[in-house]
C-alpha positions in Angstrom: -20.8 -39.8 33.4 -24.3 -40.9 32.3 -27.2 -38.6 32.8 -30.7 -40.1 32.9 -31.2 -42.6 30.2 -28.0 -41.8 28.4 -25.6 -44.7 28.0 -21.9 -44.8 27.3 -21.0 -46.5 24.1 -17.2 -47.2 24.4 -17.4 -49.7 21.6 -17.5 -46.8 19.1 -13.9 -46.0 20.2 -12.8 -49.6 19.6 -13.1 -50.6 23.3 -14.3 -54.2 23.8 -17.4 -54.4 25.9 -19.7 -57.2 27.1 -23.2 -57.5 25.8 -25.4 -55.1 27.8 -22.2 -54.0 29.5 -22.5 -56.9 32.0 -19.7 -57.3 34.5 -19.4 -61.1 34.0 -19.9 -61.1 30.3 -19.5 -62.9 27.0 -16.3 -61.1 26.0 -14.5 -60.3 29.2 -14.7 -61.8 32.7 -13.0 -60.5 35.8 -13.0 -62.7 38.9 -12.2 -61.3 42.3 -11.0 -63.1 45.5 -14.4 -64.3 46.7 -15.3 -65.7 43.3 -12.2 -67.8 42.4 -10.8 -70.6 44.4 -9.9 -70.7 48.1 -7.8 -67.5 48.2 -6.1 -67.1 51.6 -6.1 -63.7 53.2 -6.0 -62.1 56.6 -8.5 -59.3 57.4 -7.2 -56.9 60.0 -7.9 -53.7 61.9 -4.9 -51.5 61.8 -3.8 -48.8 64.3 -1.5 -46.3 62.6 1.4 -45.0 64.7 3.8 -43.0 62.6 6.4 -42.9 65.4 6.7 -46.7 65.5 6.8 -49.4 62.8 4.2 -48.1 60.4 1.7 -51.0 60.4 2.9 -53.1 63.3 -0.2 -52.5 65.5 -3.0 -54.6 64.0 -5.6 -57.0 65.2 -6.8 -59.9 63.1 -10.5 -59.8 62.6 -10.8 -62.8 60.2 -8.6 -65.5 58.8 -9.8 -66.7 55.4 -8.6 -70.0 53.9 -5.6 -70.3 56.2 -4.8 -66.6 55.9 -1.3 -67.2 54.4 -0.6 -68.8 51.1 1.8 -71.3 52.8 -1.0 -72.4 55.1 -3.6 -73.0 52.2 -4.3 -76.3 50.5 -3.2 -75.8 46.9 -5.1 -78.9 45.6 -8.4 -77.8 47.2 -7.8 -74.3 45.9 -7.3 -75.5 42.3 -10.3 -77.8 42.5 -12.4 -74.8 43.5 -10.9 -72.7 40.8 -12.1 -75.2 38.2 -15.6 -75.2 39.7 -15.7 -71.4 39.8 -14.5 -70.9 36.2 -17.1 -73.3 35.0 -19.7 -71.4 37.0 -18.7 -67.9 35.9 -17.7 -68.8 32.3 -20.2 -71.5 31.4 -19.7 -71.1 27.6 -17.0 -73.7 26.6 -16.3 -71.6 23.5 -15.4 -68.4 25.5 -12.2 -67.0 24.1 -12.0 -63.6 25.7 -9.7 -62.6 28.5 -10.4 -63.9 32.0 -8.9 -61.4 34.5 -7.9 -62.7 38.0 -7.9 -59.8 40.4 -6.3 -60.9 43.7 -5.2 -57.9 45.7 -5.0 -58.8 49.4 -1.3 -59.7 49.1 1.6 -59.7 46.6 3.2 -63.0 45.6 6.7 -61.9 46.9 6.7 -61.5 50.7 9.2 -58.6 50.6 6.7 -56.6 48.5 4.0 -56.9 51.2 4.8 -53.7 53.0 2.6 -50.9 54.4 -1.0 -52.0 54.7 0.0 -55.6 53.7 2.9 -55.9 56.2 0.8 -58.2 58.5 1.5 -61.0 56.0 5.2 -60.6 56.8 4.6 -60.5 60.6 2.2 -63.4 60.5 4.5 -65.5 58.3 7.4 -65.0 60.7 5.2 -65.7 63.7 4.1 -69.0 62.1 7.7 -70.0 61.6 8.6 -69.0 65.2 5.7 -71.1 66.5 7.0 -74.2 64.8 10.7 -73.5 65.4 11.0 -71.4 68.6 14.7 -72.0 69.0 15.9 -70.5 65.7 17.2 -67.0 65.2 15.1 -64.1 64.0 17.2 -63.9 60.8 16.6 -67.6 60.0 12.9 -67.2 60.9 12.7 -64.3 58.4 14.5 -66.4 55.7 12.2 -69.4 56.2 9.1 -67.2 56.3 10.1 -65.6 53.0 10.9 -68.9 51.3 7.7 -70.5 52.4 5.5 -67.5 51.5 7.2 -66.9 48.1 7.0 -70.6 47.1 3.4 -71.0 48.1 2.3 -67.7 46.6 3.6 -68.4 43.2 
């Protein structure tokens, strides 16, 4: 911890730091969901009921960029990624790491459990809306295939 005007100097331990320890710097850049592309996500309020399915009681408060990867426009996303990288990394000679920190969901649907389980439920619901006559098992399989393909 820093006290008063004391500054940390991690570079003396061989740790790479940006000039003036800026967050978006000259040696390392980390871009989060709002700063890179059109990242889809669903913002929810969750009611926890440990006697039922752990995270099955939720209400959607906001759908961002389609909410699900399979409902997002990949071409538009990649066009915005290029714009954002040029904005946050304006130096064409930048050769440091650019870290992409997307955390709302994991790129394999089966790994979206617990606080991310609404991605599973919403993916299945979207399949059922389009194909109401299919079985639950087939809806699960289609939802998984669509999500996994789009998320990668």
